[in-house]
C-alpha positions in Angstrom: 30.7 23.1 29.0 31.0 19.7 30.4 28.7 20.0 33.8 27.5 15.9 33.2 28.5 13.2 35.1 29.6 9.6 34.2 26.2 8.6 35.2 24.5 11.2 33.0 23.6 13.9 35.7 23.7 16.9 34.9 25.0 19.6 37.5 23.6 23.2 37.7 23.8 26.2 40.3 21.2 29.3 40.7 21.2 32.0 42.7 18.0 32.3 44.7 17.0 35.6 42.7 17.3 33.3 39.5 15.3 30.3 40.9 12.2 30.0 38.5 8.7 29.3 39.7 9.0 25.8 38.2 12.3 25.1 39.5 11.2 25.6 42.9 7.9 23.3 42.1 10.6 20.9 41.2 12.5 20.8 44.3 9.6 20.8 46.6 8.3 18.0 44.7 11.6 15.8 45.0 11.6 16.8 49.0 7.9 15.8 49.5 8.1 12.6 47.5 11.9 11.2 48.9 13.3 13.2 51.9 11.3 10.3 54.6 8.9 10.3 56.8 8.1 11.7 60.1 8.8 9.0 63.2 6.3 7.0 64.8 6.2 8.7 67.6 6.0 12.1 66.2 3.7 14.5 67.3 2.6 15.4 64.0 1.5 13.4 61.2 3.5 10.3 62.7 4.9 7.7 60.0 3.5 9.8 57.2 6.0 11.2 54.2 7.6 14.5 55.5 5.9 17.5 52.6 7.0 20.8 51.5 5.3 23.6 49.5 7.2 25.6 47.4 6.0 28.6 49.2 7.5 27.2 52.0 10.6 26.5 50.2 10.8 30.0 48.2 11.0 31.3 52.2 13.4 29.1 53.1 15.8 30.6 50.2 14.6 33.8 51.0 18.0 34.9 53.3 20.8 36.8 51.1 23.9 34.6 50.2 21.4 31.6 49.5 21.5 29.4 46.3 20.4 25.9 44.4 22.5 23.1 43.8 20.6 21.3 41.2 21.4 17.6 39.5 18.9 16.3 36.6 19.0 13.2 34.9 18.0 14.2 30.8 14.6 16.8 32.5 14.2 15.1 35.7 15.2 16.4 38.7 17.0 14.0 41.0 18.5 15.7 43.6 18.9 19.2 45.2 20.9 21.5 47.9 20.4 24.6 49.4 23.1 26.6 50.6 23.5 29.8 52.8 27.2 31.3 52.1 27.6 34.4 54.4 30.6 36.7 55.3 30.7 36.9 59.0 33.0 40.1 59.8 36.1 39.7 60.9 35.9 35.7 60.4 35.2 35.0 56.5 32.9 33.0 55.2 30.6 30.2 56.3 28.9 27.7 53.9 26.0 26.3 55.6 24.2 23.7 53.5 20.3 24.2 54.7 19.1 21.7 52.7 19.6 18.0 50.5 17.4 15.4 49.1 18.6 13.1 46.7 15.8 10.7 44.7 15.8 7.2 45.8 16.9 5.7 43.2 19.9 8.2 42.8 21.0 7.4 46.2 25.1 5.9 46.4 26.0 6.8 43.1 27.5 10.1 43.8 25.0 12.6 43.3 24.7 13.8 47.1 28.3 14.0 47.3 29.1 16.1 44.6 26.4 18.6 45.1 27.8 18.8 48.6 31.0 18.8 47.8 30.4 22.0 45.4 29.3 24.5 48.3 32.3 23.3 50.9 35.1 23.4 48.1 36.1 26.7 48.8 39.3 26.2 51.1 39.7 29.7 52.1 36.2 29.4 54.0 36.0 30.1 57.7 33.7 27.6 58.2 31.8 24.7 56.5 28.9 22.4 57.8 25.0 22.3 58.3 22.0 20.5 60.5 21.4 16.9 59.6 20.4 13.2 61.4 22.3 11.8 58.3 25.7 10.3 59.7 27.2 9.7 55.9 26.4 13.3 55.4 29.0 14.4 58.2 31.4 12.4 57.2 30.9 13.9 53.3 31.6 17.3 55.1 34.5 15.7 56.8 36.3 14.1 53.3 35.1 17.7 51.5 37.1 20.1 53.9 39.7 17.3 55.0 39.1 18.3 58.4 37.2 16.1 61.2 33.6 17.8 63.2 35.1 18.2 66.9 32.4 19.5 69.4 35.2 21.7 71.1 36.0 23.6 67.8 32.1 23.5 67.1 31.6 25.2 70.9 34.0 27.4 70.6 32.5 29.2 67.7 29.1 29.0 68.9 28.1 32.0 69.0 29.6 32.7 65.0 27.1 30.0 64.1 24.2 31.0 65.8 24.6 34.4 64.3 24.3 32.6 60.7 21.5 30.4 62.0 19.2 33.3 62.9 18.6 33.4 59.0 17.8 29.6 59.1 13.5 29.2 60.6 14.5 25.7 61.4 17.9 27.0 63.8 16.9 30.5 64.7 16.6 30.8 68.2 16.9 26.7 68.7 19.1 25.8 71.4 22.3 24.3 70.7 23.2 21.1 72.9 27.2 21.2 72.9 29.2 19.1 75.4 32.8 17.3 75.1 31.3 14.3 73.6 28.3 15.7 71.2 27.2 18.4 69.1 23.3 18.7 68.2 20.6 20.8 68.0 16.7 21.0 68.7 15.2 21.2 65.9 12.3 19.8 67.2 12.5 17.4 63.7 10.9 14.0 64.2 12.4 12.2 61.5 12.7 8.3 61.5 15.5 7.1 62.5 15.0 3.3 62.2 18.6 2.9 60.6 20.5 5.3 62.4 22.5 3.3 64.7 23.6 1.0 62.0 24.9 4.1 59.8 26.5 5.6 62.6 28.5 2.1 63.1 29.1 1.8 59.3 30.2 5.9 59.4 33.1 4.5 61.6 34.6 2.8 58.9 37.2 4.8 56.4 37.8 3.8 52.9 40.5 3.1 53.5 39.3 0.5 56.0 40.5 2.2 59.1 38.0 3.1 62.3 37.1 6.8 62.3 35.8 7.8 65.7 32.3 9.5 66.1 32.2 12.5 67.8 29.1 14.3 67.6 27.1 12.0 69.9 23.7 10.2 69.4 20.1 11.7 69.0 17.4 12.0 70.6 13.6 12.6 69.5 13.7 16.1 67.6 17.5 16.7 67.3 19.6 16.8 64.8 23.4 17.0 64.7 25.3 20.6 64.4 28.5 19.1 62.5 30.6 21.7 61.6 34.7 21.9 60.4 36.4 24.8 60.7 39.9 26.8 58.3 41.6 26.5 61.7 41.8 22.9 62.1 44.2 20.9 61.4 44.1 19.5 57.8 44.3 15.8 57.2 45.2 16.3 54.0 47.9 13.6 52.6 49.3 12.0 49.5 46.1 9.6 48.8 44.3 12.6 49.0 46.7 14.5 46.3 46.9 11.1 44.1 43.1 11.4 44.2 42.9 15.1 42.9 45.7 14.7 40.5 44.4 11.6 38.8 41.8 13.5 37.5 44.1 16.2 35.9 42.9 16.3 32.5 39.3 16.4 33.1 40.5 19.4 35.8 42.4 21.3 32.9 39.8 21.0 30.6 37.2 21.9 33.2 39.4 24.7 34.4 39.2 26.2 30.5 36.0 26.3 30.0 34.9 28.1 32.6 37.1 31.1 32.1 35.7 34.4 31.6 37.1 35.7 28.2 35.7 38.8 27.7 38.0 41.8 27.5 39.1 41.9 30.4 40.7 39.0 30.6 44.4 39.1 29.9 44.1 35.7 27.9 41.8 37.1 25.5 42.3 41.1 25.5 41.7 41.8 21.9 44.1 44.9 22.0 47.0 42.7 21.9 46.4 40.5 18.8 47.3 43.1 16.1 50.7 44.0 16.9 51.5 40.5 17.9 50.4 39.3 14.4 51.9 42.0 12.6 55.5 41.5 14.5 55.4 37.8 13.7 54.8 38.3 9.7 58.1 40.8 10.1 60.2 38.1 11.4 59.2 35.5 9.2 60.4 35.7 5.8 56.6 35.0 3.8 54.8 36.7 1.0 51.2 36.5 0.5 48.3 34.5 1.6 49.3 31.9 3.6 47.7 28.7 5.3 48.1 28.7 8.6 47.2 26.7 11.5 46.4 28.0 15.0 46.9 25.1 17.8 45.2 26.1 20.9 43.4 28.8 19.1 41.0 29.7 22.4 38.4 31.9 21.2 39.8 32.8 18.0 41.3 35.8 19.0 44.7 35.1 16.7 42.7 33.2 14.1 40.4 36.4 13.4 42.8 38.8 13.2 45.3 36.6 10.1 42.3 36.0 8.5 41.6 39.8 8.8 45.0 40.0 6.8 43.8 37.5 4.0 45.2 34.2 5.5 43.4 31.1 5.5 43.1 30.1 9.2 42.3 26.8 10.7 41.7 26.8 14.5 41.9 23.9 17.0 41.2 24.0 20.7 39.6 21.0 23.3 37.3 23.5 24.7 34.1 23.3 22.8 32.9 26.8 24.4 35.3 28.6 23.1 35.3 26.8 19.4 31.7 28.3 19.2 32.6 31.6 20.3 35.2 32.0 18.0 32.9 30.4 15.0 30.3 33.3 16.2 33.0 36.0 15.9 34.0 34.6 12.6 30.4 34.9 11.0 29.6 38.3 13.3 32.9 39.7 11.2 32.2 38.2 7.7 35.4 35.9 7.9 33.9 32.4 7.9 35.2 31.9 4.1 39.1 32.5 5.2 38.1 30.8 8.7 37.6 26.9 10.2 37.2 26.2 13.5 37.4 22.7 14.8 37.2 21.2 18.6 40.3 19.0 19.0 42.8 18.0 21.1 46.3 19.6 19.7 48.2 16.5 21.0 46.6 14.1 19.0 44.4 15.6 16.0 45.5 14.8 12.4 44.2 17.1 10.1 46.0 15.8 6.7 46.8 19.1 5.5 50.3 20.6 5.5 50.8 24.1 6.8 52.9 27.0 5.8 52.8 28.9 9.3 51.9 27.4 13.0 50.8 29.6 16.0 50.4 28.0 19.0 50.7 30.9 21.4 49.7 31.9 25.5 51.1 28.9 26.8 49.2 25.7 25.1 53.0 24.2 25.6 53.0 23.8 29.3 49.3 23.2 29.5 50.3 19.6 30.9 52.3 19.1 34.0 53.5 16.2 32.3 56.2 16.8 30.0 55.5 14.3 27.8 52.4 15.7 26.5 54.1 19.2 25.7 56.4 17.6 23.6 53.5 15.4 22.2 51.8 19.1 20.9 55.5 20.3 19.5 55.6 16.6 17.9 51.9 17.7 16.0 53.3 21.1 15.3 56.1 19.5 13.2 53.8 17.0 11.7 51.3 19.8 10.0 54.2 22.0 8.9 55.3 21.9 5.2 59.3 21.8 5.2 60.7 25.3 5.5 57.0 26.6 7.4 57.4 28.6 10.4 56.1 28.3 14.0 55.4 31.0 16.7 54.8 29.8 19.8 55.0 31.2 23.4 55.0 29.8 26.7 55.2 30.9 30.7 58.6 32.2 31.8 59.8 29.7 34.9 63.0 31.8 35.1 60.9 35.0 36.2 58.4 32.4 38.0 61.4 31.8 40.2 62.6 35.2 40.6 59.0 35.9 42.2 58.1 33.1 44.0 57.1 32.6 47.7 55.8 29.4 48.1 58.1 25.9 47.1 58.2 22.5 48.4 58.3 19.6 47.5 54.4 18.8 47.2 54.8 15.2 46.7 56.4 14.6 50.3 54.1 17.3 52.0 51.0 17.3 50.3 49.8 19.5 53.3 51.6 22.4 51.2 48.5 22.3 48.7 46.1 22.7 51.6 47.7 25.7 53.0 48.1 27.2 49.6 45.9 30.2 49.1 43.4 29.8 46.6 41.9 32.6 43.7 39.7 33.3 41.1 42.3 34.4 38.9 41.7 31.7 36.2 37.9 32.4 35.9 38.5 36.3 36.1 41.5 37.8 35.0 44.2 34.9 33.7 46.7 36.8 36.1 48.5 33.4 37.0 51.9 35.1 38.0 50.6 36.4 41.7 53.5 35.0 44.2 50.4 34.9 46.6 48.5 32.2 44.4 51.4 29.6 43.2 53.5 27.1 44.2 56.4 25.4 42.9 56.9 22.0 43.3 60.5 21.6 44.0 61.0 18.2 42.5 59.5 18.5 39.0 59.1 22.2 38.8 55.3 22.1 38.2 53.5 25.0 39.4 50.4 24.7 41.4 47.7 26.7 42.0 44.1 26.4 43.7 41.5 28.2 41.3 38.0 28.7 42.2 34.8 29.0 39.9 31.4 29.9 40.9 28.5 32.1 39.5 28.5 31.2 36.6 25.2 28.7 36.1 27.3 25.5 37.3 28.6 23.7 40.4 31.2 26.0 42.7 34.6 24.1 42.3 38.0 24.9 43.6 40.3 23.0 41.2 44.1 21.7 41.8 45.7 23.1 38.4 49.0 22.5 37.7 51.1 24.3 34.4 54.8 23.9 33.6 56.9 26.7 32.5 60.6 27.2 30.9 63.5 28.7 30.5 64.7 30.0 27.4 67.6 28.0 26.8 64.7 24.7 27.3 62.6 26.2 24.7 65.5 26.1 22.4 66.0 23.1 23.5 62.9 21.1 22.8 62.2 23.0 19.6 65.5 22.4 18.2 64.5 18.2 19.3 61.1 18.4 16.8 63.1 19.6 13.7 63.0 23.7 14.3 65.9 26.0 13.8 65.4 29.3 16.1 65.1 32.6 14.2 64.1 34.5 17.4 63.1 33.3 21.1 63.3 36.5 23.2 61.7 37.1 27.1 58.5 39.5 26.0 55.3 41.0 27.8 51.7 40.7 26.0 50.9 43.0 22.8 55.0 44.3 22.7 56.6 41.3 21.0 58.7 43.5 19.6 60.3 44.7 22.8 62.7 41.8 24.3 62.7 42.2 27.4 65.4 40.8 30.3 64.0 37.4 32.0 63.2 38.9 35.2 61.8 42.0 34.1 58.2 42.0 36.1 56.3 42.1 32.4 58.5 39.2 30.7 55.8 36.5 31.4 56.2 35.0 27.7 59.0 33.3 26.0 58.4 34.0 22.4 59.9 31.6 20.1 59.5 32.2 16.3 61.5 29.2 14.5 61.6 27.1 10.9 61.3 23.9 10.0 64.4 22.2 8.8 63.9 18.1 9.0 
């Protein structure tokens, strides 16, 4: 699973109960070496580096809901962030960063920003924030949550923040100093502030060159800013933010698929469906004996494994390294490796230099990309790998049903705030039921489906991704397949595991369109 950035930094996530003694020691040492110094006027150890013991760190991580996000280069810890995430009834989750440290050699390289934005990534939280003496960290909070820190908003929710703060020993019972022009807390943490005035001045200039007001005031010795944003505040998400997020679409797509829990409870990996599905395809196509079959976008290999059990020779391709490894393991465990070959690859571009009798490309491999040109490349590559007279079985998501049940529609590119208002879910990671109308939006300009998918507690940093897909009408499926040299044998609306039963287009169970065709040119 991809968890290494362009600088070679590897990121991992740890629940408080899974932090090893070695990791606690590493974090304590990183803090002691790189956090900073006490001020020269401090009552304790003036001018000396601030130290932290593993025992003190363990105490900081004791509250329920605490986790650690860690950054490594090779095997060296270069950054960590601790966070407390608690559900405050009836308001919702508060995500509070309780500590951030980055190695001095790795500052200004995106390490701290990546750690923080992962903690504050869930858009349905009630509040996000921290206590800090670093204005750059405040700006990271504002950028990650698309909201501005406002003393009035913080003041109105002081009771909630104090309730959460009771679990944080350096906040517990401390005075909150909030006025119309400042938001601070007296933590008695007398850190060196030599560069503070310059940092505040620099933080006033946004990435777009425009000036941004600093609303949290100035600090006196022993004070830190109480910086929080809240879901109820007006979102600043705009066209530039949308463009930045969508420019990462291919990376997002791969990360989303890598992080799905493809166990027996997930709709995209339920093994009970593959037997009747494979059986039905071979009832329709006119073939005898052992076939050479290509499974494009094979995922964890469930169809490929079943086809191999039937005696066919199967080659599975998927761009997910994790899923390919899982498929290979299953093949070995079922003594099917002689009939099966799995390879990591991109279905748009892979060239196996082999022709096949049959190609399977099922469950929305076509439609994975918002750009239809990319989906067409998959179809072209299917045709390229099929023998003349060979057969294709593919399935895509049903746009007619999607439109029928949709609640949220609009022109996303004209009104990006539609995305910030969209409900997120962990559907893709947990269940795969991406037809729940509470959690998708149809862009009326492009007919692309937008979702916000949350991923967490899988050993990687928490993440909320904007995932897009393309869905089809029956006539569109026939049209694009004909364009790529296929003659339709059958094209019907179906449900998983019941391809033998044709459904009406807007039947709630008809989430897929199954196409079976023959290559004619």
